C-alpha positions as CSV (number, residue, x, y, z in Angstrom):
1,M,-0.1,-0.1,-0.1
2,S,1.4,3.5,-1.0
3,V,1.6,6.3,1.6
4,A,-0.6,8.2,-0.9
5,S,-3.0,5.7,-1.3
6,F,-3.6,5.3,2.6
7,A,-3.5,8.8,3.0
8,A,-6.3,9.2,0.4
9,A,-8.5,6.3,2.3
10,Q,-8.1,8.1,5.4
11,I,-9.3,11.5,4.1
12,L,-12.2,9.5,2.2
13,G,-13.3,8.1,5.6
14,V,-14.0,11.5,7.2
15,L,-15.4,13.2,4.1
16,P,-19.4,13.8,4.2
17,R,-19.8,11.5,1.5
18,A,-23.7,11.7,1.3
19,R,-23.5,15.5,1.5
20,I,-20.7,15.8,-1.2
21,S,-23.0,13.5,-3.6
22,H,-26.3,15.2,-3.2
23,A,-24.5,18.7,-3.8
24,V,-22.9,17.3,-6.8
25,G,-26.4,15.9,-7.8
26,R,-27.9,19.1,-7.4
27,L,-25.1,20.9,-9.5
28,A,-25.6,18.6,-12.4
29,D,-29.5,19.4,-12.5
30,Y,-28.3,23.4,-13.0
31,Q,-29.4,24.5,-16.3
32,W,-26.4,26.0,-17.8
33,P,-25.9,28.7,-20.4
34,P,-24.8,27.3,-23.9
35,W,-21.4,28.8,-23.8
36,V,-20.8,26.6,-20.7
37,A,-22.4,23.6,-22.0
38,R,-20.3,23.8,-24.8
39,S,-17.0,24.4,-22.7
40,V,-17.9,21.6,-20.2
41,V,-19.1,18.8,-22.8
42,G,-16.1,19.8,-24.8
43,A,-13.4,19.2,-22.0
44,Y,-15.5,16.2,-20.8
45,A,-15.7,14.3,-24.2
46,M,-11.9,15.1,-24.9
47,A,-10.7,13.9,-21.5
48,F,-12.7,10.7,-21.8
49,G,-13.2,10.0,-25.5
50,I,-17.0,10.1,-25.8
51,D,-18.1,9.2,-29.2
52,F,-21.0,11.4,-30.3
53,G,-21.6,9.8,-33.4
54,E,-23.6,7.1,-31.4
55,C,-25.7,9.5,-29.8
56,V,-29.0,10.5,-30.3
57,L,-27.7,14.4,-29.8
58,S,-24.5,15.5,-30.4
59,S,-25.2,19.1,-28.5
60,G,-27.9,21.1,-26.7
61,W,-28.2,19.2,-23.5
62,E,-29.6,22.0,-20.9
63,T,-28.0,20.5,-18.0
64,F,-25.0,18.2,-17.1
65,D,-27.3,15.6,-16.1
66,E,-29.0,15.5,-19.3
67,F,-25.4,15.0,-21.1
68,F,-24.3,12.4,-18.8
69,T,-27.4,10.2,-19.2
70,R,-27.6,10.7,-22.9
71,A,-29.7,8.5,-25.4
72,L,-28.1,6.4,-27.7
73,R,-29.0,6.1,-31.5
74,P,-31.4,3.0,-32.3
75,G,-29.0,0.0,-33.1
76,A,-25.7,1.8,-31.6
77,R,-25.9,-1.2,-29.1
78,P,-27.2,-4.4,-30.8
79,V,-28.8,-6.9,-28.6
80,D,-27.2,-10.7,-29.0
81,P,-29.8,-12.8,-31.2
82,E,-29.5,-15.7,-29.3
83,P,-32.4,-16.5,-27.4
84,G,-30.4,-18.5,-24.9
85,S,-28.0,-15.7,-23.8
86,I,-28.3,-13.5,-20.9
87,V,-26.6,-10.2,-22.4
88,S,-24.7,-7.3,-20.0
89,P,-27.1,-4.7,-19.0
90,A,-24.7,-1.9,-19.1
91,D,-21.2,-0.5,-20.8
92,G,-18.3,-1.0,-18.4
93,T,-15.5,-3.5,-17.3
94,I,-16.0,-6.8,-16.1
95,D,-14.8,-6.7,-12.3
96,A,-15.8,-10.5,-11.6
97,M,-17.7,-13.5,-13.2
98,A,-18.0,-16.1,-10.3
99,R,-20.3,-18.5,-8.9
100,V,-22.1,-17.8,-5.6
101,E,-20.2,-19.4,-3.0
102,W,-21.9,-21.1,0.1
103,P,-23.0,-19.7,2.5
104,G,-24.1,-16.7,-0.1
105,R,-20.7,-14.9,-0.9
106,L,-19.6,-13.5,-4.0
107,V,-15.8,-13.0,-4.5
108,V,-14.7,-10.1,-6.4
109,K,-10.8,-9.2,-6.6
110,G,-10.1,-11.4,-3.7
111,R,-12.6,-9.8,-1.3
112,E,-15.7,-11.5,-0.3
113,Y,-19.4,-9.9,-0.2
114,A,-22.2,-11.0,1.2
115,V,-25.1,-11.6,-1.4
116,S,-27.4,-10.7,1.3
117,D,-26.0,-7.2,1.7
118,L,-25.9,-6.6,-2.1
119,L,-29.8,-7.6,-2.2
120,G,-31.0,-6.3,0.8
121,D,-33.0,-9.6,1.4
122,E,-31.5,-12.6,3.4
123,R,-34.2,-15.0,2.0
124,E,-33.5,-13.8,-1.6
125,A,-29.8,-14.3,-0.8
126,R,-30.4,-18.0,0.1
127,R,-32.2,-19.0,-2.9
128,L,-29.2,-17.9,-5.0
129,S,-27.4,-20.8,-3.7
130,D,-26.7,-21.8,-7.6
131,A,-26.2,-18.5,-9.5
132,F,-23.4,-16.5,-11.2
133,G,-22.6,-13.3,-10.1
134,C,-21.1,-10.8,-12.5
135,V,-19.9,-7.4,-11.4
136,I,-19.6,-4.4,-13.9
137,Y,-17.7,-1.3,-13.3
138,L,-19.2,1.8,-15.3
139,S,-16.5,4.6,-15.8
140,P,-17.0,7.9,-16.8
141,R,-16.8,7.3,-20.6
142,D,-19.5,5.1,-20.6
143,Y,-23.0,5.0,-21.3
144,H,-24.8,5.1,-18.0
145,R,-28.3,3.7,-18.9
146,V,-28.9,0.3,-17.6
147,H,-30.9,-2.2,-19.7
148,A,-32.6,-5.4,-19.2
149,P,-30.4,-8.9,-19.5
150,I,-33.0,-10.7,-20.5
151,K,-36.8,-10.9,-21.4
152,G,-39.1,-11.5,-19.0
153,T,-41.3,-9.2,-16.2
154,I,-40.1,-7.1,-13.2
155,S,-42.6,-7.8,-10.4
156,R,-40.5,-5.9,-7.4
157,I,-37.7,-3.5,-7.3
158,R,-35.9,-2.9,-3.7
159,S,-34.4,0.0,-2.7
160,M,-31.7,0.2,-0.2
161,P,-30.2,3.5,1.7
162,G,-26.6,3.4,1.8
163,D,-23.0,5.1,2.0
164,Y,-21.5,6.8,-1.1
165,Y,-18.0,5.8,-1.1
166,P,-16.3,5.7,-4.5
167,V,-15.9,2.4,-6.3
168,N,-12.6,2.8,-7.8
169,M,-9.3,1.1,-6.8
170,I,-8.8,3.1,-3.5
171,G,-12.3,2.1,-2.6
172,R,-12.4,-1.5,-3.6
173,R,-8.8,-1.8,-1.7
174,H,-9.8,0.1,1.8
175,V,-13.4,0.0,1.9
176,R,-14.8,-3.3,3.7
177,N,-18.0,-4.6,1.9
178,L,-17.8,-1.4,-0.2
179,L,-20.7,-2.8,-2.8
180,G,-22.8,-4.0,0.0
181,R,-22.4,-0.6,2.0
182,N,-23.3,1.8,-0.9
183,R,-26.5,2.7,-1.7
184,R,-28.3,-0.1,-3.8
185,V,-31.5,-0.7,-6.0
186,A,-32.1,-4.3,-7.1
187,I,-34.2,-4.7,-10.1
188,E,-35.7,-8.4,-10.3
189,I,-36.6,-10.2,-13.6
190,E,-38.5,-13.3,-13.9
191,T,-37.4,-14.8,-17.0
192,D,-39.5,-16.4,-19.6
193,R,-37.0,-18.9,-21.1
194,G,-36.4,-20.9,-18.0
195,H,-33.4,-19.1,-16.8
196,G,-35.2,-18.6,-13.4
197,R,-34.9,-15.2,-11.9
198,V,-32.1,-12.5,-13.0
199,T,-31.3,-9.7,-10.8
200,V,-29.9,-6.2,-11.6
201,V,-28.5,-4.4,-8.6
202,M,-27.5,-0.9,-9.5
203,V,-24.6,0.7,-6.9
204,G,-24.5,4.2,-6.1
205,A,-21.1,5.4,-5.2
206,L,-19.6,8.9,-4.6
207,I,-21.2,11.8,-6.5
208,V,-23.9,9.3,-7.6
209,G,-26.6,11.4,-6.0
210,R,-29.3,9.4,-7.5
211,I,-30.8,6.5,-9.3
212,T,-33.9,6.3,-11.3
213,A,-35.7,2.9,-12.6
214,T,-38.3,1.9,-14.8
215,G,-42.0,2.3,-13.5
216,I,-40.9,4.4,-10.5
217,A,-41.6,8.1,-11.4
218,G,-39.7,10.6,-9.4
219,R,-35.9,11.7,-9.4
220,D,-34.6,9.1,-7.1
221,V,-36.0,5.5,-6.2
222,P,-37.4,6.0,-2.6
223,S,-36.3,3.5,-0.1
224,G,-38.2,0.4,0.5
225,V,-39.7,-2.6,-1.7
226,H,-41.7,-1.3,-4.6
227,V,-44.1,-4.4,-6.1
228,F,-45.6,-4.1,-9.2
229,D,-49.1,-5.7,-10.0
230,P,-49.7,-6.4,-12.7
231,P,-45.7,-7.0,-13.5
232,I,-43.8,-4.8,-16.0
233,R,-43.2,-6.8,-19.1
234,V,-39.3,-6.1,-20.5
235,E,-37.8,-7.3,-23.6
236,R,-33.9,-7.8,-23.8
237,G,-32.2,-4.3,-24.3
238,D,-35.4,-2.3,-22.8
239,E,-34.3,0.4,-20.7
240,I,-34.7,-0.5,-16.8
241,G,-32.7,2.6,-15.2
242,R,-30.3,5.1,-15.3
243,F,-27.1,6.1,-13.0
244,H,-27.1,10.0,-12.5
245,L,-23.4,9.7,-12.5
246,G,-21.9,6.5,-12.6
247,S,-20.8,3.6,-10.6
248,T,-21.3,-0.2,-10.8
249,V,-23.9,-3.0,-11.9
250,V,-23.7,-6.4,-10.2
251,L,-26.0,-9.0,-12.2
252,F,-27.3,-12.4,-10.5
253,A,-28.5,-15.3,-12.6
254,D,-30.0,-18.4,-11.4
255,N,-29.3,-21.8,-12.5
256,A,-25.6,-21.6,-12.7
257,H,-25.2,-25.3,-13.4
258,A,-27.1,-24.6,-16.7
259,L,-25.3,-21.8,-18.0
260,E,-21.7,-21.5,-19.4
261,V,-19.8,-18.4,-19.5
262,V,-19.4,-16.7,-22.8
263,Q,-17.2,-13.4,-21.4
264,A,-15.6,-13.2,-18.2
265,S,-13.5,-10.3,-18.2
266,G,-12.1,-7.2,-19.9
267,D,-14.5,-4.4,-21.4
268,V,-18.1,-5.2,-22.4
269,R,-20.7,-3.2,-24.2
270,C,-24.5,-3.3,-23.5
271,G,-26.2,-6.3,-25.3
272,R,-23.3,-8.4,-25.5
273,P,-23.5,-11.9,-24.4
274,L,-22.2,-12.7,-20.8
275,L,-23.8,-16.1,-20.3
276,R,-25.6,-18.7,-22.5
277,T,-27.8,-21.8,-22.0
278,P,-26.1,-24.3,-24.5
279,D,-29.2,-26.3,-25.1
280,M,-31.2,-23.3,-26.0
281,G,-28.4,-21.9,-28.3
282,L,-28.7,-25.2,-30.4
283,E,-32.6,-24.9,-30.3
284,A,-32.5,-21.7,-31.7
285,S,-30.9,-22.9,-34.8
286,S,-33.9,-24.7,-36.0
287,P,-36.5,-23.1,-38.4
288,D,-39.4,-23.1,-36.1
289,S,-37.3,-21.6,-33.4
290,R,-36.3,-18.9,-35.8
291,S,-39.6,-18.0,-36.5
292,T,-40.8,-17.8,-32.9
293,T,-37.9,-15.6,-32.3
294,D,-38.7,-13.2,-35.3
295,A,-42.5,-13.2,-34.4
296,S,-41.8,-11.8,-30.9
297,G,-40.0,-8.8,-32.2
298,G,-37.7,-8.8,-29.2
299,E,-34.4,-10.4,-30.1
300,E,-33.9,-8.1,-33.2
301,R,-34.3,-5.1,-31.0
302,G,-31.2,-2.9,-30.7
303,V,-30.7,-1.0,-27.5
304,M,-32.9,2.2,-27.5
305,G,-31.7,5.5,-25.6
């Protein structure tokens, strides 16, 4: 551990992290003059290599939050066409792809996380004794909308209060149970193709003042359990949430014994396959199965902004 890293961790521990995050969130909602927008967006794009060619707009955002949560052009994030695949819900870097270990532990870069802390539900964590967990870190350059990794229905969203530690190298190294301590929103998707339940956990961080999710109005997802009756139907690639400034997504997929890993590390784009059911992939190659897929209209959808 370097002296600089240790010092940064000590400073981080005494900062008013929640107040800083909420203040930055309010600043991001400030309606800026056009010349400020041009200057800030131009500097940000140059620093992080933003590709405006894939965006619906290349200018004209009235606030920094509008720019940060910018929409992409239809087809900019095509969804893997194989119906047996679970696709990435976000752009980012895969920090971990691992089986959940008994009794409900997910190991990320040598550090253990309690699945019950990530999900905010002990019973749900016990149910995930046979599951894959995938952690995707979103950097400032990434697209910050989150999309459904699988076709199904959303019947419940749990919103959990928490801290606002950064999820960078210093936070991961020095903050115990980092992902389970920060603010989280868990979106449960009951799947249509035998995958069981797939849960997308959106984890907040320092300066990530708020998270929004489909089906819940307002500037932020209120704390508590939100039940939808009837459930919200989603196709793979449909938008299900947004980070208002960036953070991390943790994806849990049931029935790990029936899944094979397609991508376990490195950079990934929304819509690319992470996990796959091999027998469903073979089934998808038959003429009857292709006809069903085409009729559904879901498998040819690009990720929409």
